[in-house]
N, C-alpha and C positions, 0 to 999 in steps of 0.2 A: 163615655158611659151612656150619654143620652142617645148617641147614634146606635149603639148596640141594643138598647131598650127599644128604640124605634124599629129595628130589624126584627126583634122578637115579636112585637105587636103586629108588624106587617106579615110575618109568617103565620101567626096564630092570633087573630084579632079577639079571640075569646079570653085571652089571658087577663087576669086581674092584676092590679098594681102589686099586690102581695105576692102573686105567683112570679111576676117579672123580677121582683127583688130576690125571692128565694132562688130562682134560676141563676141570677147574676152572682149571688153570694156562693152558691154551690159550685159554679163552674170556674170561679176565680182561682188562679194559681197563687199560692202564698208568696209573698216577697221574701227574699233570703235574709233580710236584715233581722238581727236578733238584738235585744229582746223585741218581740212583736208587740207593738202598742197600737191597738185598733183605733185609738183616737188620733193617731198620727198618720197611719198609712192605709186604713180601711181593710177590706177583706183580701186584697191582693191585686194582681194584674188580671184584667178581664180576658177571658178566652172566648172570643165571639163564636168560633166554630162549635165549641162544646155547648155553649149556651143555646145556639140555634138548633142543634140536634135535640136538646131537651125540649125546647118549645115545639118542635115538629112532632116529637114523640107524644106530647100532650094533645096535639091536634089530631093525632091518629087514635086518640081515646085513652091514652095512659093517664093515670092520676099523677098529681104532683110528686107524690112519694115514689112512684115507679120511674118517673122521668129523672128524679134526683139520683136514682141508682145508676145512671149512665156515667159512671166514673171512667175516665179515660186514663190508661196507664201513661205516665210521662214519656216512656220510650216510644210511643206511637205519635207523639206530637212533633210537628215541624219545629225545628230549631230556628230561632230568630237570630239575626246577626249579633245581637247583644249576648246571646247564650254562650 
């Protein structure tokens, strides 16, 4: 998680800690385990590509709200060997 946060700040040094957190939470893919207990598993699995696109969108002048609209359909994501 720290490495992805560092990438976001490297791509857009003007991001605040709250913006980095919001991007990480919004770009995370939920874990399949049910029931979902956020105290045990957090927001999900980080999606660094999606998070980086959000950070770069903000660097281009988009607001946090606009960047958070960059939802990626699951069908366009690369499948990992674990999928």
